N, C-alpha and C positions, 0 to 999 in steps of 0.2 A: 605464535597465535594459540593461546591456550583455551580459548572459548569456542563454543559451538555457535555457528551463524545460521540463521534461517534466511535464505535468499529467495525472494518471490519475484518472478519475472514473467509477464503475461505473453510476450510474443515469442513465437517459435525460433526465429533467427537469433534473437538476443539470448534466449534460454540456451540454445546450442553453443553460442560463444562463451557464455558463463560456464556451462558444463565442461567445455573443452579446457578452459583455464583452470578450473577446479581439479580436473584429472591430471593435467600436465604439471601442476604444482603440488600434487600429492596432498590435497586438502579434502579428499572425498570423505574422510572420517570426521571432519570438522564442519562441513557445510551441508545443510539440508536444503535441497533445491526444490522449489515448487513452481509449477507452471500455471499460474492463476493471475487474475487482477484482484486488487483488494478494494472492497466497498463496504457498505453498511448492511448488506444482505447477500445471500447466495442467489445468484441469477446468472444470466448470460449477457455479455456485452460485446459490442463490436469495437475493435481498436482502430484508431485513425492515426496517421502519421503526419507530423508537422514538416512540411517541405523546407522550412527555414531553419529547423533545429534538428540536426542529425541525431537520432536517438530519442527525439521528442515524440513519444508515443503516448496517446491518451485515449480514454474512453470516448468514442464518438457517438455511441448510441446504446441505450439499454434496451434489450429486446425481451428479457424476462423468461426465456425458455430456450430449449435446444434449437440450434440453427445450423444450417449447412452453408455457412459463410466462412471463407478461408481465414478471415481475421476475427472470428468470434472466439471468445474465451470465457470460461467459467470464472465466477468470482468467489472469494472467501472473505470472511471477516477476520479482524484481528483476534477476536475471541476464539476462532477456530484453531488458532496456533497454540492455545494453552496446553494441550496435551503433548505438544512437540517440544516444549521448552524445558531443557534439562537443568535449569539454574534457578536460584531464588532472586538474583539481581539481574536486570536486563537493561539494555540500551535499545531504543527504537530509532531507526533511521529510515525515513521514507521520502521518496521523490515520486509522487504519483500524479503530477501535472494537474493540480487543482482539486483532487479528490480527497485530500488529506482530512478535511472535516467530516466527510462521509465515512471514511475509514475509522476515524476516532469515535464516531457516533455509536459504533458497535464494538467498543473496546473496554467497557466497564469491568467485565470479569477479568480480563488480562491486567488492567491497571490496578485492580484490587488484590489479585493473587500474587503479583510479583512486585518487588521493589524496583521501580523504574527509575534509573539514575538520570537518564536524559531522553528527551524526544527531539531528534533533529529532523526538521522538515522545512520545506520552502513555503514562506508566507507571502510570496509575491503574486503568484498566479490566482489564488482564491479571490483576493480583493479586486483584481483586474477584471474578473469575470462575474462578480457577485450580482450585477444588475442585468445580466443577459438572461433572456428567456431560457428556461430549462437549465440554468446554471447548477452544477452539482453541489455547490456551496453558496447559496444565497446569503446575503448579509446577515439575516437573523440566525442562520446556522453557524456562520463564522463567529458571531458574538456569543452564541451559546457554547461553542467549542472553547473559545477563550475563557469564558466564565468558569467552565468545568475544569479546565487546566489550571487556572488560578486557584480554584478551590482545593485542588489536590497539591498545591505548592509549586507548580511549574510556572516559569516566567519566560515569555518569549524574548 
């Protein structure tokens, strides 16, 4: 493993498991761990768990400011990672339960500054939720994300 990895995990329990694995396997010098959720802006969100999907944790509610809720977490944007990336070429892998188009909405600086070889992401949840009230990625946003990615040479 010769590359640096930036791992972003929003929930405390998952972050601790990740941290334990990183330390146990001597990857502390190669993995930058951040306890945040990724979105299109900096804010505070409440995380919800999917009882049918172990590890299926997603943003349940955007609250916009500091909160005293045990499942609340601060968000960052993909552009916030620019100063942390020590390479010219990168690969992006995200599994953020239907928030992918929101995350990509605030990623132009990152996508322009680095040579992004691949973007791996789940395309199933966004379309399933696109017509729901308060969907993080409504159909118009999904289509905009697709058009933007195509214009930069990416293909789903």
